mmCIF file of the C-alpha atoms, coordinates in Angstrom:
data_MODEL
# 
_entry.id   MODEL 
# 
loop_
_atom_site.group_PDB 
_atom_site.id 
_atom_site.type_symbol 
_atom_site.label_atom_id 
_atom_site.label_alt_id 
_atom_site.label_comp_id 
_atom_site.label_asym_id 
_atom_site.label_entity_id 
_atom_site.label_seq_id 
_atom_site.pdbx_PDB_ins_code 
_atom_site.Cartn_x 
_atom_site.Cartn_y 
_atom_site.Cartn_z 
_atom_site.occupancy 
_atom_site.B_iso_or_equiv 
_atom_site.pdbx_formal_charge 
_atom_site.auth_seq_id 
_atom_site.auth_comp_id 
_atom_site.auth_asym_id 
_atom_site.auth_atom_id 
_atom_site.pdbx_PDB_model_num 
ATOM 1   C CA . UNK A 1 1   ? 0.000   0.000  0.000   1.00 0.00 ? 1   UNK A CA 1 
ATOM 2   C CA . UNK A 1 2   ? 1.288   3.446  -0.938  1.00 0.00 ? 2   UNK A CA 1 
ATOM 3   C CA . UNK A 1 3   ? 1.864   6.084  1.722   1.00 0.00 ? 3   UNK A CA 1 
ATOM 4   C CA . UNK A 1 4   ? -0.128  9.343  1.640   1.00 0.00 ? 4   UNK A CA 1 
ATOM 5   C CA . UNK A 1 5   ? 2.944   11.142 0.284   1.00 0.00 ? 5   UNK A CA 1 
ATOM 6   C CA . UNK A 1 6   ? 3.415   8.568  -2.482  1.00 0.00 ? 6   UNK A CA 1 
ATOM 7   C CA . UNK A 1 7   ? -0.247  8.842  -3.466  1.00 0.00 ? 7   UNK A CA 1 
ATOM 8   C CA . UNK A 1 8   ? -0.028  12.635 -3.617  1.00 0.00 ? 8   UNK A CA 1 
ATOM 9   C CA . UNK A 1 9   ? 3.013   12.405 -5.861  1.00 0.00 ? 9   UNK A CA 1 
ATOM 10  C CA . UNK A 1 10  ? 0.961   10.410 -8.356  1.00 0.00 ? 10  UNK A CA 1 
ATOM 11  C CA . UNK A 1 11  ? -1.010  13.595 -9.024  1.00 0.00 ? 11  UNK A CA 1 
ATOM 12  C CA . UNK A 1 12  ? 1.169   16.623 -8.279  1.00 0.00 ? 12  UNK A CA 1 
ATOM 13  C CA . UNK A 1 13  ? 4.814   17.540 -7.713  1.00 0.00 ? 13  UNK A CA 1 
ATOM 14  C CA . UNK A 1 14  ? 6.118   18.439 -4.257  1.00 0.00 ? 14  UNK A CA 1 
ATOM 15  C CA . UNK A 1 15  ? 6.667   22.079 -5.218  1.00 0.00 ? 15  UNK A CA 1 
ATOM 16  C CA . UNK A 1 16  ? 3.033   22.334 -6.377  1.00 0.00 ? 16  UNK A CA 1 
ATOM 17  C CA . UNK A 1 17  ? 1.860   21.100 -2.993  1.00 0.00 ? 17  UNK A CA 1 
ATOM 18  C CA . UNK A 1 18  ? 4.227   23.329 -1.040  1.00 0.00 ? 18  UNK A CA 1 
ATOM 19  C CA . UNK A 1 19  ? 2.961   26.533 -2.645  1.00 0.00 ? 19  UNK A CA 1 
ATOM 20  C CA . UNK A 1 20  ? -0.666  25.843 -1.668  1.00 0.00 ? 20  UNK A CA 1 
ATOM 21  C CA . UNK A 1 21  ? -2.188  27.723 1.254   1.00 0.00 ? 21  UNK A CA 1 
ATOM 22  C CA . UNK A 1 22  ? -2.546  26.146 4.673   1.00 0.00 ? 22  UNK A CA 1 
ATOM 23  C CA . UNK A 1 23  ? -6.319  26.380 4.351   1.00 0.00 ? 23  UNK A CA 1 
ATOM 24  C CA . UNK A 1 24  ? -6.120  24.355 1.120   1.00 0.00 ? 24  UNK A CA 1 
ATOM 25  C CA . UNK A 1 25  ? -4.088  21.698 2.898   1.00 0.00 ? 25  UNK A CA 1 
ATOM 26  C CA . UNK A 1 26  ? -6.734  21.616 5.629   1.00 0.00 ? 26  UNK A CA 1 
ATOM 27  C CA . UNK A 1 27  ? -9.424  20.922 3.011   1.00 0.00 ? 27  UNK A CA 1 
ATOM 28  C CA . UNK A 1 28  ? -7.956  17.536 2.145   1.00 0.00 ? 28  UNK A CA 1 
ATOM 29  C CA . UNK A 1 29  ? -10.555 14.721 2.307   1.00 0.00 ? 29  UNK A CA 1 
ATOM 30  C CA . UNK A 1 30  ? -9.549  11.960 4.687   1.00 0.00 ? 30  UNK A CA 1 
ATOM 31  C CA . UNK A 1 31  ? -9.502  9.155  2.153   1.00 0.00 ? 31  UNK A CA 1 
ATOM 32  C CA . UNK A 1 32  ? -7.195  7.043  0.013   1.00 0.00 ? 32  UNK A CA 1 
ATOM 33  C CA . UNK A 1 33  ? -7.099  8.659  -3.422  1.00 0.00 ? 33  UNK A CA 1 
ATOM 34  C CA . UNK A 1 34  ? -5.367  5.649  -4.935  1.00 0.00 ? 34  UNK A CA 1 
ATOM 35  C CA . UNK A 1 35  ? -7.914  2.960  -4.077  1.00 0.00 ? 35  UNK A CA 1 
ATOM 36  C CA . UNK A 1 36  ? -11.228 2.519  -2.316  1.00 0.00 ? 36  UNK A CA 1 
ATOM 37  C CA . UNK A 1 37  ? -11.061 1.879  1.406   1.00 0.00 ? 37  UNK A CA 1 
ATOM 38  C CA . UNK A 1 38  ? -13.833 1.245  3.924   1.00 0.00 ? 38  UNK A CA 1 
ATOM 39  C CA . UNK A 1 39  ? -12.025 3.730  6.155   1.00 0.00 ? 39  UNK A CA 1 
ATOM 40  C CA . UNK A 1 40  ? -12.505 6.548  3.654   1.00 0.00 ? 40  UNK A CA 1 
ATOM 41  C CA . UNK A 1 41  ? -14.334 9.615  4.868   1.00 0.00 ? 41  UNK A CA 1 
ATOM 42  C CA . UNK A 1 42  ? -17.780 9.848  3.270   1.00 0.00 ? 42  UNK A CA 1 
ATOM 43  C CA . UNK A 1 43  ? -19.038 13.004 1.586   1.00 0.00 ? 43  UNK A CA 1 
ATOM 44  C CA . UNK A 1 44  ? -21.373 13.640 4.511   1.00 0.00 ? 44  UNK A CA 1 
ATOM 45  C CA . UNK A 1 45  ? -18.550 13.180 7.043   1.00 0.00 ? 45  UNK A CA 1 
ATOM 46  C CA . UNK A 1 46  ? -16.343 15.486 4.975   1.00 0.00 ? 46  UNK A CA 1 
ATOM 47  C CA . UNK A 1 47  ? -19.036 18.164 4.881   1.00 0.00 ? 47  UNK A CA 1 
ATOM 48  C CA . UNK A 1 48  ? -19.769 17.917 8.601   1.00 0.00 ? 48  UNK A CA 1 
ATOM 49  C CA . UNK A 1 49  ? -16.056 18.177 9.462   1.00 0.00 ? 49  UNK A CA 1 
ATOM 50  C CA . UNK A 1 50  ? -15.494 21.256 7.315   1.00 0.00 ? 50  UNK A CA 1 
ATOM 51  C CA . UNK A 1 51  ? -18.679 23.255 7.882   1.00 0.00 ? 51  UNK A CA 1 
ATOM 52  C CA . UNK A 1 52  ? -17.670 24.686 11.262  1.00 0.00 ? 52  UNK A CA 1 
ATOM 53  C CA . UNK A 1 53  ? -14.760 26.466 9.570   1.00 0.00 ? 53  UNK A CA 1 
ATOM 54  C CA . UNK A 1 54  ? -15.403 26.758 5.832   1.00 0.00 ? 54  UNK A CA 1 
ATOM 55  C CA . UNK A 1 55  ? -18.363 28.205 3.942   1.00 0.00 ? 55  UNK A CA 1 
ATOM 56  C CA . UNK A 1 56  ? -18.561 25.495 1.286   1.00 0.00 ? 56  UNK A CA 1 
ATOM 57  C CA . UNK A 1 57  ? -21.951 23.990 0.353   1.00 0.00 ? 57  UNK A CA 1 
ATOM 58  C CA . UNK A 1 58  ? -22.174 20.219 0.110   1.00 0.00 ? 58  UNK A CA 1 
ATOM 59  C CA . UNK A 1 59  ? -22.949 20.265 -3.669  1.00 0.00 ? 59  UNK A CA 1 
ATOM 60  C CA . UNK A 1 60  ? -19.698 22.189 -4.217  1.00 0.00 ? 60  UNK A CA 1 
ATOM 61  C CA . UNK A 1 61  ? -17.723 19.643 -2.225  1.00 0.00 ? 61  UNK A CA 1 
ATOM 62  C CA . UNK A 1 62  ? -19.420 16.779 -4.054  1.00 0.00 ? 62  UNK A CA 1 
ATOM 63  C CA . UNK A 1 63  ? -18.649 17.931 -7.592  1.00 0.00 ? 63  UNK A CA 1 
ATOM 64  C CA . UNK A 1 64  ? -15.274 19.488 -6.918  1.00 0.00 ? 64  UNK A CA 1 
ATOM 65  C CA . UNK A 1 65  ? -13.065 19.088 -3.854  1.00 0.00 ? 65  UNK A CA 1 
ATOM 66  C CA . UNK A 1 66  ? -14.189 15.653 -2.645  1.00 0.00 ? 66  UNK A CA 1 
ATOM 67  C CA . UNK A 1 67  ? -13.125 13.932 -5.845  1.00 0.00 ? 67  UNK A CA 1 
ATOM 68  C CA . UNK A 1 68  ? -10.778 16.416 -7.537  1.00 0.00 ? 68  UNK A CA 1 
ATOM 69  C CA . UNK A 1 69  ? -8.735  17.653 -4.581  1.00 0.00 ? 69  UNK A CA 1 
ATOM 70  C CA . UNK A 1 70  ? -5.433  16.452 -6.096  1.00 0.00 ? 70  UNK A CA 1 
ATOM 71  C CA . UNK A 1 71  ? -6.322  17.398 -9.675  1.00 0.00 ? 71  UNK A CA 1 
ATOM 72  C CA . UNK A 1 72  ? -3.268  19.240 -10.954 1.00 0.00 ? 72  UNK A CA 1 
ATOM 73  C CA . UNK A 1 73  ? -5.172  22.085 -12.593 1.00 0.00 ? 73  UNK A CA 1 
ATOM 74  C CA . UNK A 1 74  ? -7.302  22.555 -9.495  1.00 0.00 ? 74  UNK A CA 1 
ATOM 75  C CA . UNK A 1 75  ? -4.266  22.625 -7.208  1.00 0.00 ? 75  UNK A CA 1 
ATOM 76  C CA . UNK A 1 76  ? -2.275  25.038 -9.359  1.00 0.00 ? 76  UNK A CA 1 
ATOM 77  C CA . UNK A 1 77  ? -5.120  27.411 -10.189 1.00 0.00 ? 77  UNK A CA 1 
ATOM 78  C CA . UNK A 1 78  ? -6.944  27.573 -6.861  1.00 0.00 ? 78  UNK A CA 1 
ATOM 79  C CA . UNK A 1 79  ? -4.823  25.892 -4.176  1.00 0.00 ? 79  UNK A CA 1 
ATOM 80  C CA . UNK A 1 80  ? -3.004  29.142 -3.353  1.00 0.00 ? 80  UNK A CA 1 
ATOM 81  C CA . UNK A 1 81  ? -6.254  30.872 -2.298  1.00 0.00 ? 81  UNK A CA 1 
ATOM 82  C CA . UNK A 1 82  ? -7.033  31.334 1.392   1.00 0.00 ? 82  UNK A CA 1 
ATOM 83  C CA . UNK A 1 83  ? -10.246 29.319 1.676   1.00 0.00 ? 83  UNK A CA 1 
ATOM 84  C CA . UNK A 1 84  ? -10.969 30.790 5.089   1.00 0.00 ? 84  UNK A CA 1 
ATOM 85  C CA . UNK A 1 85  ? -11.927 33.895 3.078   1.00 0.00 ? 85  UNK A CA 1 
ATOM 86  C CA . UNK A 1 86  ? -13.904 32.103 0.366   1.00 0.00 ? 86  UNK A CA 1 
ATOM 87  C CA . UNK A 1 87  ? -17.675 32.359 0.106   1.00 0.00 ? 87  UNK A CA 1 
ATOM 88  C CA . UNK A 1 88  ? -20.012 30.396 -2.165  1.00 0.00 ? 88  UNK A CA 1 
ATOM 89  C CA . UNK A 1 89  ? -23.456 31.699 -3.098  1.00 0.00 ? 89  UNK A CA 1 
ATOM 90  C CA . UNK A 1 90  ? -26.086 30.001 -5.228  1.00 0.00 ? 90  UNK A CA 1 
ATOM 91  C CA . UNK A 1 91  ? -26.862 32.654 -7.845  1.00 0.00 ? 91  UNK A CA 1 
ATOM 92  C CA . UNK A 1 92  ? -28.062 32.921 -11.427 1.00 0.00 ? 92  UNK A CA 1 
ATOM 93  C CA . UNK A 1 93  ? -26.361 33.949 -14.661 1.00 0.00 ? 93  UNK A CA 1 
ATOM 94  C CA . UNK A 1 94  ? -28.066 34.839 -17.912 1.00 0.00 ? 94  UNK A CA 1 
ATOM 95  C CA . UNK A 1 95  ? -27.602 32.660 -20.979 1.00 0.00 ? 95  UNK A CA 1 
ATOM 96  C CA . UNK A 1 96  ? -25.348 35.344 -22.449 1.00 0.00 ? 96  UNK A CA 1 
ATOM 97  C CA . UNK A 1 97  ? -23.181 35.397 -19.304 1.00 0.00 ? 97  UNK A CA 1 
ATOM 98  C CA . UNK A 1 98  ? -22.871 31.611 -19.348 1.00 0.00 ? 98  UNK A CA 1 
ATOM 99  C CA . UNK A 1 99  ? -21.818 31.632 -23.004 1.00 0.00 ? 99  UNK A CA 1 
ATOM 100 C CA . UNK A 1 100 ? -19.083 34.147 -22.135 1.00 0.00 ? 100 UNK A CA 1 
ATOM 101 C CA . UNK A 1 101 ? -17.659 32.228 -19.148 1.00 0.00 ? 101 UNK A CA 1 
ATOM 102 C CA . UNK A 1 102 ? -13.903 31.969 -19.319 1.00 0.00 ? 102 UNK A CA 1 
ATOM 103 C CA . UNK A 1 103 ? -12.413 28.450 -19.390 1.00 0.00 ? 103 UNK A CA 1 
ATOM 104 C CA . UNK A 1 104 ? -8.813  27.619 -18.443 1.00 0.00 ? 104 UNK A CA 1 
ATOM 105 C CA . UNK A 1 105 ? -6.571  26.808 -21.390 1.00 0.00 ? 105 UNK A CA 1 
ATOM 106 C CA . UNK A 1 106 ? -6.135  23.153 -20.384 1.00 0.00 ? 106 UNK A CA 1 
ATOM 107 C CA . UNK A 1 107 ? -9.901  22.531 -20.511 1.00 0.00 ? 107 UNK A CA 1 
ATOM 108 C CA . UNK A 1 108 ? -10.941 24.575 -23.533 1.00 0.00 ? 108 UNK A CA 1 
ATOM 109 C CA . UNK A 1 109 ? -10.630 21.552 -25.833 1.00 0.00 ? 109 UNK A CA 1 
ATOM 110 C CA . UNK A 1 110 ? -12.869 19.553 -23.484 1.00 0.00 ? 110 UNK A CA 1 
ATOM 111 C CA . UNK A 1 111 ? -15.551 22.251 -23.607 1.00 0.00 ? 111 UNK A CA 1 
ATOM 112 C CA . UNK A 1 112 ? -15.213 22.505 -27.391 1.00 0.00 ? 112 UNK A CA 1 
ATOM 113 C CA . UNK A 1 113 ? -15.692 18.738 -27.678 1.00 0.00 ? 113 UNK A CA 1 
ATOM 114 C CA . UNK A 1 114 ? -18.920 18.913 -25.687 1.00 0.00 ? 114 UNK A CA 1 
ATOM 115 C CA . UNK A 1 115 ? -20.087 21.828 -27.797 1.00 0.00 ? 115 UNK A CA 1 
ATOM 116 C CA . UNK A 1 116 ? -19.732 19.685 -30.927 1.00 0.00 ? 116 UNK A CA 1 
ATOM 117 C CA . UNK A 1 117 ? -22.807 17.522 -30.315 1.00 0.00 ? 117 UNK A CA 1 
ATOM 118 C CA . UNK A 1 118 ? -25.856 18.204 -32.462 1.00 0.00 ? 118 UNK A CA 1 
ATOM 119 C CA . UNK A 1 119 ? -28.787 16.700 -30.558 1.00 0.00 ? 119 UNK A CA 1 
ATOM 120 C CA . UNK A 1 120 ? -29.912 15.774 -27.055 1.00 0.00 ? 120 UNK A CA 1 
ATOM 121 C CA . UNK A 1 121 ? -29.581 12.089 -27.852 1.00 0.00 ? 121 UNK A CA 1 
ATOM 122 C CA . UNK A 1 122 ? -25.880 12.580 -28.627 1.00 0.00 ? 122 UNK A CA 1 
ATOM 123 C CA . UNK A 1 123 ? -25.004 14.090 -25.253 1.00 0.00 ? 123 UNK A CA 1 
ATOM 124 C CA . UNK A 1 124 ? -22.844 11.542 -23.365 1.00 0.00 ? 124 UNK A CA 1 
ATOM 125 C CA . UNK A 1 125 ? -24.447 12.158 -19.972 1.00 0.00 ? 125 UNK A CA 1 
ATOM 126 C CA . UNK A 1 126 ? -26.744 10.188 -17.707 1.00 0.00 ? 126 UNK A CA 1 
ATOM 127 C CA . UNK A 1 127 ? -30.370 9.803  -18.897 1.00 0.00 ? 127 UNK A CA 1 
ATOM 128 C CA . UNK A 1 128 ? -31.728 11.855 -16.000 1.00 0.00 ? 128 UNK A CA 1 
ATOM 129 C CA . UNK A 1 129 ? -29.362 14.693 -16.950 1.00 0.00 ? 129 UNK A CA 1 
ATOM 130 C CA . UNK A 1 130 ? -30.463 14.567 -20.594 1.00 0.00 ? 130 UNK A CA 1 
ATOM 131 C CA . UNK A 1 131 ? -34.107 14.624 -19.507 1.00 0.00 ? 131 UNK A CA 1 
ATOM 132 C CA . UNK A 1 132 ? -33.424 17.625 -17.261 1.00 0.00 ? 132 UNK A CA 1 
ATOM 133 C CA . UNK A 1 133 ? -31.816 19.526 -20.139 1.00 0.00 ? 133 UNK A CA 1 
ATOM 134 C CA . UNK A 1 134 ? -34.810 18.751 -22.359 1.00 0.00 ? 134 UNK A CA 1 
ATOM 135 C CA . UNK A 1 135 ? -37.489 19.516 -19.743 1.00 0.00 ? 135 UNK A CA 1 
ATOM 136 C CA . UNK A 1 136 ? -35.988 22.588 -18.074 1.00 0.00 ? 136 UNK A CA 1 
ATOM 137 C CA . UNK A 1 137 ? -33.504 24.071 -20.547 1.00 0.00 ? 137 UNK A CA 1 
ATOM 138 C CA . UNK A 1 138 ? -30.666 24.147 -18.043 1.00 0.00 ? 138 UNK A CA 1 
ATOM 139 C CA . UNK A 1 139 ? -28.283 21.901 -16.130 1.00 0.00 ? 139 UNK A CA 1 
ATOM 140 C CA . UNK A 1 140 ? -29.389 19.750 -13.208 1.00 0.00 ? 140 UNK A CA 1 
ATOM 141 C CA . UNK A 1 141 ? -26.343 20.535 -11.027 1.00 0.00 ? 141 UNK A CA 1 
ATOM 142 C CA . UNK A 1 142 ? -25.200 24.180 -10.873 1.00 0.00 ? 142 UNK A CA 1 
ATOM 143 C CA . UNK A 1 143 ? -21.513 24.534 -11.882 1.00 0.00 ? 143 UNK A CA 1 
ATOM 144 C CA . UNK A 1 144 ? -18.950 26.495 -9.879  1.00 0.00 ? 144 UNK A CA 1 
ATOM 145 C CA . UNK A 1 145 ? -17.847 29.915 -11.156 1.00 0.00 ? 145 UNK A CA 1 
ATOM 146 C CA . UNK A 1 146 ? -15.094 32.111 -9.728  1.00 0.00 ? 146 UNK A CA 1 
ATOM 147 C CA . UNK A 1 147 ? -15.758 35.846 -9.514  1.00 0.00 ? 147 UNK A CA 1 
ATOM 148 C CA . UNK A 1 148 ? -12.256 36.890 -10.540 1.00 0.00 ? 148 UNK A CA 1 
ATOM 149 C CA . UNK A 1 149 ? -12.991 40.508 -9.688  1.00 0.00 ? 149 UNK A CA 1 
ATOM 150 C CA . UNK A 1 150 ? -13.171 39.535 -5.998  1.00 0.00 ? 150 UNK A CA 1 
ATOM 151 C CA . UNK A 1 151 ? -9.459  38.705 -6.093  1.00 0.00 ? 151 UNK A CA 1 
ATOM 152 C CA . UNK A 1 152 ? -6.640  41.176 -5.730  1.00 0.00 ? 152 UNK A CA 1 
ATOM 153 C CA . UNK A 1 153 ? -5.184  40.910 -9.232  1.00 0.00 ? 153 UNK A CA 1 
ATOM 154 C CA . UNK A 1 154 ? -1.701  41.557 -7.858  1.00 0.00 ? 154 UNK A CA 1 
ATOM 155 C CA . UNK A 1 155 ? -1.972  38.490 -5.631  1.00 0.00 ? 155 UNK A CA 1 
ATOM 156 C CA . UNK A 1 156 ? -2.694  35.985 -8.420  1.00 0.00 ? 156 UNK A CA 1 
ATOM 157 C CA . UNK A 1 157 ? 0.472   33.889 -8.870  1.00 0.00 ? 157 UNK A CA 1 
ATOM 158 C CA . UNK A 1 158 ? 1.936   33.413 -12.331 1.00 0.00 ? 158 UNK A CA 1 
ATOM 159 C CA . UNK A 1 159 ? 1.299   29.656 -12.245 1.00 0.00 ? 159 UNK A CA 1 
ATOM 160 C CA . UNK A 1 160 ? -2.464  30.187 -11.836 1.00 0.00 ? 160 UNK A CA 1 
ATOM 161 C CA . UNK A 1 161 ? -4.518  30.348 -15.045 1.00 0.00 ? 161 UNK A CA 1 
ATOM 162 C CA . UNK A 1 162 ? -7.008  32.949 -13.820 1.00 0.00 ? 162 UNK A CA 1 
ATOM 163 C CA . UNK A 1 163 ? -8.267  35.743 -16.088 1.00 0.00 ? 163 UNK A CA 1 
ATOM 164 C CA . UNK A 1 164 ? -11.369 37.655 -17.166 1.00 0.00 ? 164 UNK A CA 1 
ATOM 165 C CA . UNK A 1 165 ? -14.267 38.475 -14.802 1.00 0.00 ? 165 UNK A CA 1 
ATOM 166 C CA . UNK A 1 166 ? -16.091 35.145 -14.442 1.00 0.00 ? 166 UNK A CA 1 
ATOM 167 C CA . UNK A 1 167 ? -14.163 31.892 -14.776 1.00 0.00 ? 167 UNK A CA 1 
ATOM 168 C CA . UNK A 1 168 ? -15.559 28.368 -14.739 1.00 0.00 ? 168 UNK A CA 1 
ATOM 169 C CA . UNK A 1 169 ? -14.021 26.312 -11.933 1.00 0.00 ? 169 UNK A CA 1 
ATOM 170 C CA . UNK A 1 170 ? -15.956 23.050 -12.272 1.00 0.00 ? 170 UNK A CA 1 
ATOM 171 C CA . UNK A 1 171 ? -18.589 21.955 -14.799 1.00 0.00 ? 171 UNK A CA 1 
ATOM 172 C CA . UNK A 1 172 ? -16.709 21.867 -18.111 1.00 0.00 ? 172 UNK A CA 1 
ATOM 173 C CA . UNK A 1 173 ? -18.798 19.057 -19.608 1.00 0.00 ? 173 UNK A CA 1 
ATOM 174 C CA . UNK A 1 174 ? -21.971 20.910 -18.635 1.00 0.00 ? 174 UNK A CA 1 
ATOM 175 C CA . UNK A 1 175 ? -20.719 24.107 -20.249 1.00 0.00 ? 175 UNK A CA 1 
ATOM 176 C CA . UNK A 1 176 ? -19.850 22.218 -23.428 1.00 0.00 ? 176 UNK A CA 1 
ATOM 177 C CA . UNK A 1 177 ? -23.347 20.716 -23.586 1.00 0.00 ? 177 UNK A CA 1 
ATOM 178 C CA . UNK A 1 178 ? -24.796 24.178 -22.903 1.00 0.00 ? 178 UNK A CA 1 
ATOM 179 C CA . UNK A 1 179 ? -23.013 25.520 -25.979 1.00 0.00 ? 179 UNK A CA 1 
ATOM 180 C CA . UNK A 1 180 ? -24.191 22.527 -28.033 1.00 0.00 ? 180 UNK A CA 1 
ATOM 181 C CA . UNK A 1 181 ? -27.839 22.972 -27.039 1.00 0.00 ? 181 UNK A CA 1 
ATOM 182 C CA . UNK A 1 182 ? -27.680 26.693 -27.708 1.00 0.00 ? 182 UNK A CA 1 
ATOM 183 C CA . UNK A 1 183 ? -26.023 26.152 -31.081 1.00 0.00 ? 183 UNK A CA 1 
ATOM 184 C CA . UNK A 1 184 ? -28.728 23.690 -32.146 1.00 0.00 ? 184 UNK A CA 1 
ATOM 185 C CA . UNK A 1 185 ? -31.443 26.186 -31.330 1.00 0.00 ? 185 UNK A CA 1 
ATOM 186 C CA . UNK A 1 186 ? -33.043 24.108 -28.585 1.00 0.00 ? 186 UNK A CA 1 
ATOM 187 C CA . UNK A 1 187 ? -34.834 25.926 -25.792 1.00 0.00 ? 187 UNK A CA 1 
ATOM 188 C CA . UNK A 1 188 ? -32.699 27.280 -22.975 1.00 0.00 ? 188 UNK A CA 1 
ATOM 189 C CA . UNK A 1 189 ? -33.921 29.092 -19.894 1.00 0.00 ? 189 UNK A CA 1 
ATOM 190 C CA . UNK A 1 190 ? -33.089 32.781 -19.678 1.00 0.00 ? 190 UNK A CA 1 
ATOM 191 C CA . UNK A 1 191 ? -31.225 32.302 -16.371 1.00 0.00 ? 191 UNK A CA 1 
ATOM 192 C CA . UNK A 1 192 ? -29.169 29.426 -14.970 1.00 0.00 ? 192 UNK A CA 1 
ATOM 193 C CA . UNK A 1 193 ? -28.130 28.566 -11.428 1.00 0.00 ? 193 UNK A CA 1 
ATOM 194 C CA . UNK A 1 194 ? -24.433 28.578 -10.573 1.00 0.00 ? 194 UNK A CA 1 
ATOM 195 C CA . UNK A 1 195 ? -22.367 28.612 -7.391  1.00 0.00 ? 195 UNK A CA 1 
ATOM 196 C CA . UNK A 1 196 ? -20.460 31.899 -7.404  1.00 0.00 ? 196 UNK A CA 1 
ATOM 197 C CA . UNK A 1 197 ? -17.148 31.693 -5.556  1.00 0.00 ? 197 UNK A CA 1 
ATOM 198 C CA . UNK A 1 198 ? -15.822 34.954 -4.142  1.00 0.00 ? 198 UNK A CA 1 
ATOM 199 C CA . UNK A 1 199 ? -12.803 35.748 -1.995  1.00 0.00 ? 199 UNK A CA 1 
ATOM 200 C CA . UNK A 1 200 ? -13.113 38.376 0.730   1.00 0.00 ? 200 UNK A CA 1 
ATOM 201 C CA . UNK A 1 201 ? -10.337 40.936 0.592   1.00 0.00 ? 201 UNK A CA 1 
# 
């Protein structure tokens, strides 16, 4: 069995870990990222442990940090942020705002791939997600969007791919499908729920 350090090194380099904030380190789920273990912390246990300190809704943990904590792009782009100062608010963006969301360079091709589908039946998502798109004209699970303007631009490190005003943090497949549905002329709602992530100065 690999040690925790050895598992971490499967995903990121030591220097990438060392430049993360202490609050990011404290967000680590208590589980084996290399293989399933009955001793792994559940999502509910993770949420209950963090909620006394961090303002992070359970749906945000579920789609992002619980499974993608060691994702290299996540660590490099957002691991430097002081999460003791982070707030998440369930808000709405217009269709036009969603279409203009900025995507990090490493995921633009993934979004473009999703945008290439031409019909609901082509979307490679779960049936209940496809049905939700068709019935409600929006995604079932609100993505996570960073309000870049809440950051001190001088504090953003060079290794972090953070630009524009609103940047997608998690939900790249959903954004790709959003573009596809819009391109095909299918009905979309005028407003769409998202979790807006802001950082208190």
